[in-house]
N, C-alpha and C positions, 0 to 999 in steps of 0.2 A: 620729784619732777617726772612728768610723763613724756616719753618719746613716742610720737605717732608717725608711722611710716606708711606713705601712700606710694606704692610701687606700680607705676604705669608702664606701658609698652615702650614709651620713648624716654620719659623723665621720671625720676623718683623725688618725692618730697620728704624731707626729714624735718619734723616740727616738734618743738618743746612747749609743753603746757605747764604753767605753775598754777595749780588749782584750775580755775576756769579761764585763765588768761593765756592767750597764745603769745609767748614771749620771744620766740625766734623760729625761723624756718629757712631751710636751704634746699636748693635743687641740685640734683646730680643725674647725669645721663645714666639710664638704666643699662646695666651690664650683668648678665647672668653669671659670668665667671669671676666677678670681683670677689676677693676673699674677705673674710671677717677682719683680718688685720688691716687691709686697705681701707675698709669702711672706718675702722677705729682711728687710724691715723688722720684721715680726712676730717672726721667729725670732731675729734679732740682739738684739732687746730682751730676750727671754726668756733667751737664753744669757748676756747681760750680767749679769742678776740672779744668775747662778750663777758669775760670774767667768770665763766662756768667751767665745770669739770665733768668728765664722764661719770665720776662717782656720784654726781648729783642726780643721776637718772635712777628712779626707783621702780619704774614700770615701763613696759613697751607694748604697743598694739600695732599690728601690721595688717594692711589690706594690700594684696598683691594679685596682679593678673599675669605675673611672670613666674611660673612655678620654679624655673631654674634658679631664681634669685633667693628663694626661701631658705635653702639649706644654709648658706653662708650668713644670711641675716639672723637666723636662729643661733648660729655659732657666735655671732657678734654679741647677742644678748646674754648668752650663757657665759662666755669667756670674759667679757669686759664689764657687764652690768650685774652679773650674777642673778639674773631673773629669767623666768620662763615667759616668753611673749604670748600674748593673746593673738591668734591669727584668725581673722574674719573668714568664715567658711568652714572652719574645723568643727567637729561635732561638739566640743566642750564650750563653744562660744555661743552665748544666748543673744539673739538679735532683738527679741521682744516683738517681732512682727511675723506674719505669715508670708511665705513666698508662694504666691498662688499662680504658678506657671506649670506647664506640662512636665518639665524636668527641673525641679528646684535646684538640684546640684549643679546645673549649668549656669546659674545666675552669677555674673561677675561680681567679685567682692566690691569693686568700686561702685557699681550700680546700686547695690544694696545699701552701702554706706551713704551715698547721695540721697537715696530715698528716705532713709531714717532721719538724716539731718534736715532735709527739706520739710518733712512732716512735722518734726519737733518745732520748727520756727513758724511754719505757715499753715499747718493743718492740711486737710485734704477735702475733696480730691485735688490732686496736684500733678503737674508735669514738671520734671526736672530735666533740663537740657544741659548736657556736659560736653563742652568742646574740647575733646582730647584727641588721641590718636584716631579714635573713632568718635563720631558725633552721636551721642546716645540720648534717647528720650525715655525717661523712666516714668512709669505711671503708678501713682499711689492712690489708693482708694480712701474713702471717708474715715476708715478705721486705721489707716496707716499701713495697710498691707501692700506689698509689692505685687503689681499685677502685670508686669512685663513692660513692653514698649516697642521701641524701634532702634535699630543701629544702622547708621550710614557711615561711609568712609569719612575719616577726618579731613578737614580742609587742607592741612599741610600735607597729608598723605596723598590727596588728590593732586596737589600741585607738583609733588615730587614724581608721581607717576606720569603726569603730563610731560615733565622734563625728560625722564628716563626713557619713555616709550616713543618719543618723537625725535626726528633727526634734526629739525631746524628750530623748534620752539625753545625759548630761553627759560631759565628758572626765574620765577617771579615771587613777589611777596604778597601777602593778603593786604589789599588796600582798596578803598572805595575809589572807583574811577571818576573822572570829571563828568563823564556822560555814559549812558548805557550803550550807545553806538560807538564802539571803539574805532578810532581812526589810525591806529597802528596795531601791529601784532600784540605788543605788550598791553596796550589799553583794552584791546578786544579780549585778551585772556583774563585780565583783571575784572572786566565786566562779567564775563561768563562765570568766573569763580565766585566773585562777590555777590552779584545779584542772583546767580544760580543757587547759592546757599541761603540767601534771604527767602527765595521761593521755596526751597526745601523745608526750611524752618516753618514758614507760614502754612504750607500745604500739610505737613505732617501734624502740626498742632491742631489744625482745623479738622483733619480726618480723625485724629485720636479723640478729640472732644465730641465729634458727632457720633462716633462708635460707642464711646463711654456713656453718652446720654445725659451728662450733667455738666454744669459750668465748672471749669477747672482753673485754678491758679497756674501760672507758668513762671518758673524762675530758671535762671541759667548760671552756670559756673564754668570754670576753665579759662585758660589764658586769653582766648579769642572772643569770649563772651562780650566784653565791652565794645568790640569792633562792630557788632551787629545790633547792639541795644538801641541805638538812635535811629536805626533804619527799619525797624519793625515794631508794631504796636502790640505784638502778641507776648513779648517778654516783659513781665511786670517788675522784676527785680533781678539784680546781679549779686551773687554771693561768691566772691573769689575764693574763700577758704572753706567752702561748704563741706568738702570731703574730710578735711581735718577735724572740723567740729562734729562730724558724724562719727569719726573714730573716737573722739572724746566721749560722746554719748554712749557708744557701745561699751567703752571701758567702764563707765559708771554703772551700766546695767549688769556687768559681770564682776566688778570689784567695787561694790558700794563702800562709802566711807565708814570707818569703824564707829 
C-alpha cells in the first residue's frame, strides 16, 4: 500500500492507494513542529477504523510546501514504515517533465504535481487552477512541460485578512450572495469576495490563453473549486483528488512495478 502525503500551508492530506485505487484519505491541520510519534498515533488510529495497519504501508511519497514539516515526516517513514520516502523536488526524484521557468528550483511541489496529474488525464495545453491557501494557475504545454503561471492570494486567506485588518467587519464564509449589490455589510462582503474571485478566475484564464496563443483546457482542484464551477464557463472539469493522483503518477515514474 502506498501512502501519499500532500502537505499544504494550511492542511495536509494523508492518502492510501491500493494499486491504482484511492482507498482512504484524511486531513490534518499542518503543523511544522508535530513529531513523528504524533503522526504515527493519529494515523494508526484512523487506519484501524478501516481495518488497516501501519505495517500495510510499503511506500511513501511526499509533496510539501512546508519545509519545517519534512524532517519529522521523514522520521515517521523511517521509524514506523521502514521505508525511505520519495520527496517531490529532491534531486533523486524524476518528474518526467521539464520545468521551463526562470528558476526551476523555486517551483512549488504542489504546482508540479498538479501539472503532471492534469496532463496525464487531459493532455495539453492546459491550465490547472488549484484553490488552496493560494489560488494558483498552472500552465502546461502540449508536451506536458510546466511553463509557470500565476499565484493569487487564496480566498480564505483574503477573508481572514479582511477580518483581522479591519475594526468593524465580521468574519464571513465563502458563499454566493443573493444579489451582486449587497444590502448589508455581510452581503456586500460576500459579493466582493465571491464575484471578485469569479472575475479574477475569468480574467487570468483569458489573459493566460491570449498570451500562450493556443486554445487551452481548464480544470480545477481544491476544496472551493465546486463553489465556482457553476458560476463561470471557463472551468471545464473539477478534479477533487488531482494532487493525490499526481503523487501516484510520480511514484510510478520512480518505482515502476517489478
